[in-house]
C-alpha positions, 0 to 999 in steps of 0.5 A, spaced: 403 894 941 400 895 949 394 892 949 397 886 945 403 885 951 397 885 955 393 879 952 401 876 952 401 877 959 395 873 960 397 868 957 399 862 959 403 860 954 405 862 947 406 860 939 410 864 935 410 862 928 411 864 921 413 862 915 420 862 911 420 867 906 426 869 903 431 866 908 426 869 914 420 870 917 415 874 915 415 881 915 408 882 919 413 877 924 419 882 924 414 888 925 411 885 931 419 882 934 423 889 933 416 892 937 418 887 941 423 893 943 419 896 948 420 888 952 428 890 953 434 894 953 442 894 951 447 897 956 452 900 953 458 897 951 453 889 952 454 884 946 445 884 946 440 886 949 438 885 956 430 882 957 426 888 963 423 881 966 428 877 969 426 869 968 422 865 964 414 866 967 411 862 961 413 857 955 413 857 949 412 852 942 416 855 936 412 853 928 416 855 922 415 853 915 420 853 908 418 850 901 425 847 902 426 842 906 427 842 912 434 841 914 436 844 908 432 851 911 434 851 918 442 850 916 440 858 910 435 861 914 434 864 920 427 864 922 428 860 928 432 863 931 429 870 931 422 866 934 425 865 939 429 871 940 421 873 941 420 868 946 426 871 950 424 877 950 416 876 951 419 872 958 419 864 955 422 858 955 421 855 948 419 848 950 420 847 942 420 847 935 416 845 929 419 846 924 415 844 916 420 843 910 417 842 903 410 845 905 408 847 899 408 841 896 401 839 895 396 845 895 393 841 902 399 839 905 398 833 910 402 833 916 407 827 917 405 823 922 412 825 925 411 831 925 403 829 929 407 826 934 412 833 936 407 837 935 402 832 940 409 832 945 409 839 945 403 841 947 402 835 952 409 839 955 405 847 954 400 843 959 404 840 963 407 847 964 400 850 965 398 846 970 404 846 974 404 853 974 396 853 976 397 849 984 
């Protein structure tokens, strides 16, 4: 985990992604999130963990998909909540979320023009954050 966290620290931006399985992130993503415990601490009497690093040092884009319709999946699942929590523990501010519903309609699913437009918009946000920090 130490080596992975070093790579994440060197990254200009993060993309955290997971398909929705049984209403939540995949087991692999859940394991990764659970291992982020080293990036936070939970003071006695506090309702939630607190990140060890203050402030947001980078930006993150969240990507999730579901076989269910997007609105239904977002209302009944916690994928984006868990991904946002992981971004926060890694010291990243979430710039956007792409949630692709009905992802299992075809073997080779095409993204809608709206989703592609949103992806480009979020990509520009990530790139702008990088150039702002570099100058």
